[in-house]
N, C-alpha and C positions, 0 to 999 in steps of 0.2 A: 321759615326754612331758607337757608342760604343756598342759592343755585351754584355757587362756586365750589361747594363741598363735593359735588358730584363729578367734577372734572378731575381726571386722573393726572398725576404728576408727569411732567415731561421727562422722559428718560435722559440721563446725562451720559457723558463719556465715562468709560471705565477708569478707575483711579490708576495712576501709573506706579504707585508704590507696590512692591511685591511682584511686579511683572518682570519678565526676563526678555532680553533682546535675542532674537533668533540669529542675528548676524547676517541677515539677508535684506535686500531691498535698497534702502536709501543710501547706504555707504557712509552715513554719518556715525561716528563712534558714540555709543551710549555710555553714560556713567554706570558704574557697578550697580547691578540690580535695577537699572532703569530701562526706559524705552527710548529709542532714537526719535528725534523730532520728526523726521520723515515718516516714521511708522505712525505717530500720532496724527499727522495730517492725513495719511491714507485711511486710518480708522474713522476720522471725522468725515471725510468725503464719502466713505462707504455708508455711514449712518445717514448722511443727507440724502444719498441715493435711495436708501431703503425707505425713508420717510416719504420721498417723492413718489416712489413706486406704489406705496400704500395709498397715497392720496389719489393717484391715477386709478387704482383699482376701486377705491370707494366711489369716485366720481363716475366711473364706467358702470358700476353696479347700480348707481342711482339713475343714470340715464337709460339703462336697458330695462329697468324695472325689477331687477333681481333683489334690490333693497329699497325700502321706503324710508330709511332713516337718514333724512337730510341733515340732521344735527351732527351725526358722526362724520358724514362726508365733508361738511363745512369745516369741522374741527381738523380733520386730516389735511385738507387743502391749506388752511391757515397755518398749521404746524409746518407743512412743507415750505410754504412761503417764508415763514420766519426763519427756518433752518437755512434756506437759500440766501436770504439777506445777511444772516450772520456769516455764512461761508464767504460771501462776497466782501464783507467788511474785513474779515481776517485776511483775505487775499490782498486787498488794498493796503492793509498795514504791512504785510510781508513785502510787497513791492516797494512801498515807501522806505522800509528798513533797508532793503537791498540797494536802492538808489542812494541812500544816505551813506552806506558803507562804501559804495563805489566812488562817491565824492571825496572820501577821506584821502588826505595826502599822506604818503608814506615817508 
């Protein structure tokens, strides 16, 4: 029996095709039928926040004795850590891209 078969798939971001821009928020113009880049970033940050909150809840339940399932608590904490690391990597790439654009001569 393969233990990896019991691990649920990590949820991903919603696809951007078929979505519509509400015209609010980031101020960036979205292509026809697409989502603005700022809205995608907000959605990703919201998902990272949700995963982190779920990990906090799982850890708190484990510490207070409300739950004895250490496996799910550890998985939730690791998922939150991985999500945060990915968010920080994207942030670093965005800052590098911004600096590169600012160095361009007109």
